[in-house]
N, C-alpha and C positions, 0 to 999 in steps of 0.2 A: 458602590457596595450594596447588597441586598440585605435589607433589614433583617433581624434575626425574626424566625417564626413566619416568614414570608416566602412562599414557594419561588423557587428559581426555575424559569421555564427552560427546557432543553438541557437539562444539568450535564447529562453525560457529553453531550456535544459542545456544549461550552467548556467543561473542563478540557476535553480532548484539543481542542483548538488553542486554549491556552498553553496547555504542555507542548504542543508542537511550537508554538511561537517561541515559548521558554528555550527549548532544546535547539530551537533553529539560531536564536540570537545568540545564546548564552553557552550552548554545548550540553551534552549529557549529564555533565557532572553537576550542574545547576539545577537540575529537575529535583524538587523536594515537594511534598503536598504543600507546602507554604508557599513556594514560588508559583504553583499552578493556581492555586486558589488567589494570591494576590492579582497575579495577572489576568484571572477571569473576572475579578472584581467581585467576589461573593466571601460568605463567611469561611474562616479559616478550617473549621471543621467538616465542611460540605463535602469534600472529597472522601473523607473517611465514614460518613454516612452512607455513602452510595457504592463504596468499595471496601472491601476487607484490609486494604493497605494500599501502599504505593506500588508493590508487585501486581498486584491484582489489577490496579488502574492501568499500570503500563502494558500488562498482557491484554487487557481489554482494548486498549486503544490500539495495538497492534492488530487483533483480530477483527477489529472495526475498520479498520483502513485495508486489510485483506479482503474483507467482504464487499466492500465498496466496489475496490477493482475488479474483482470477481463478478460482480453484478455488471458493470459495464462490460466485461468479457463476454458475460453471457448475451449481452445484448449485440453482439457483433453480427449474428445472422442477419438482425434486421437491416443491416448496413451493407448486406452483399449486393453488388450490383451498384452502388452509389458511392460517390466520391472517389478516392483512389485507395488501393488496396494499403500501400504504406501508411497514408494518412489514418486510415481506420485502424491499422493494428498500433499505430505510434500512440494515438489517443488511448488506448488501452495499458501498453508497458509504460509510457511515461507517466501515467496515472500513480504507478508504484513510486514515483519520485517526488510527486507533489508533496507538499505540506510537510516538509521535513522529513519524508519517508527514510533516508538514511540514516538520518541521526536518531529516528525513532527505532529502528532496526538495531542500529549500533546499541541504543539504551537497553533495549531487550536483551541482548547479548550478555550485558554487564550485570544484569539482574537474573541469576540462576532461578529463582522460583518463577519469575515471570516467563522465563523460557520453557521451562517444565509447563507451565499452565498454558503457554501457546501451543507446545508440541501435543500436549493431552488433546487440546480442543480441535488442532488439525487431524489428529488420529481418530478423534470421533466423528469427524466429518464436517467440522468448520470449512467454509470455504477459505482456500489459500492459495498457494502456487499451483497446486495440481489443478482445482477447478480454472485457473485461468488459462493453464497448459490445454487442457482438454477442449477449452471454448475455442482459442486461437486454431487449435487443429481443426475442429468443426468447421469454423468460418473460411480456412485455407481451403480445405475440400469443397466447400460451396462455391468459393471463387474459381476453382479451378475446374468445377463444372460449368462455370460462366464463362471460361476461357479467360480470366482476368489474371491468373495465375499459371505459370507454364506446369505443364503435366509433370515435368522433370522434377519440381519441386516436392520434397518428401516432407509431407505437411507435418506428421507427427515430430520428425526431426528439427524441423523449421521451429515449430512451438516449443520445442524443449530447449533449443539453443535461444531463443528470445527469453523465455522464462528463465533459465538457467543463468544467462548473462545479468539480466536484471538482480535475481538474486545475489550473484556474484558483487555486482556493483552496489547493492544495497548495503552487503556486508562488510564492504571495504571502502567506503566513501564516507566521511565525517565533515562536519560544518568548515566550511573554508577549504574545502579540496576542490579541484577541478570537476565543474559540471558533469555528471555522468551521461545526461541525456543525449548530447551529440553523437555519442558512441553506440547508443541504442538506435538513434535514428539512422547512422550508417549501417548496423547489423541488419534493421529492417529492410533496408534498400537492397543490401547484399544478399539477403536470404529469398526474397520475393520478386526481385527485379533483375537480379542478377548482375 
């Protein structure tokens, strides 16, 4: 437990990681500001010191995880010609499912204020599914130019299918449900290998 008045390093990430553990272990209904701060081992009021409330916290958590995956997707062109195309794509789309992704997405859907905040941020240009889709499209086109993806693959449609399926699985998967990642792996192979 951090003593009162002592700065807690990397507060946002510490709280975000704690929230992911709580939701993954106990489900979305267990997420409270007290559960997060207890899991993080910090002062009870720390979450409210850095966020206007639990809804803002949940929205920021979702946006942070979208941004991380979008950054990973934007790095795909650096991987063109390296590894295998399915492995490179899987690293991006499966990142959406890391750290309790389905549970966190489901949590945001149960909190209307958080959902509105996420939508407004995405509309204002925060990286999300659209950024991921665009990066995957660019990567597939690059790999087509290298002859590693068949020219018959419609890159924008394949990217939409990957992102759309990931979104669907994020919104319909809950803790304890079957792991959605094998389905994504099969989809990647079907779309880019045939």
